N, C-alpha and C positions, 0 to 999 in steps of 0.2 A: 903720390897717394891719391886715392879716390876721394871725392867730396862726400861728406856724410850729411844727410838731411832728411827731410820728410817727404821728398818727392819719390813716387813709385810709378812704375809702368803699369798701365791697365789696358785691357782689350775691350773694345766696344763691338757688339754684335747686333745686327739688324733684327728687330722683333717681327716685322711684317713678313720678311723673307722666310723665316722659320714656319710661319703659319700658312704661307702660300703653297708649300709642298714642292717648289721648284728645286732642282739640284743646285749645289753650290752654296756658298755663304758669303755674306758681305761683312767684313771685319776691318776695324781700324785700330791702330795702336797709338796711344797717347800717354801723357804723364799727368799726374795730379798731385797736389799737396795734401797728404793724408790728414794733416792737422786742421786745415781749413775746410776740407770736404770729406768728413769721415764716412758718409753714406755713399751709395752707389751712384755713379754719374749717369746722366741721360742726355744725349745730344741729338740734334737733327743733323744727319749727314746724308750725302748722296749715295744711293745704292745703284751701282752700274748695271746690275742684272735686271732690276725692275725699272731702271731709268727714271727714278724720281727721288725726291727727298723723303727719308723715312727716319723714324726714331731708332737710335742705336743705344742699347743699354750695356752697362759694364757687366762682364761675366767674371766668374771666379774671384 
């Protein structure tokens, strides 16, 4: 049986890359506890296309 809980998979997408107009996207998949963090996540992650650390926000 699968475990039941509050953890859900979320997709993080780069905000600076969207604004730059370059082709491609920088996305990461992670999990979060929906009970502890009900609002959208925002983390600094490495963007390999821009070659620097940027802010990635949760989508959908």
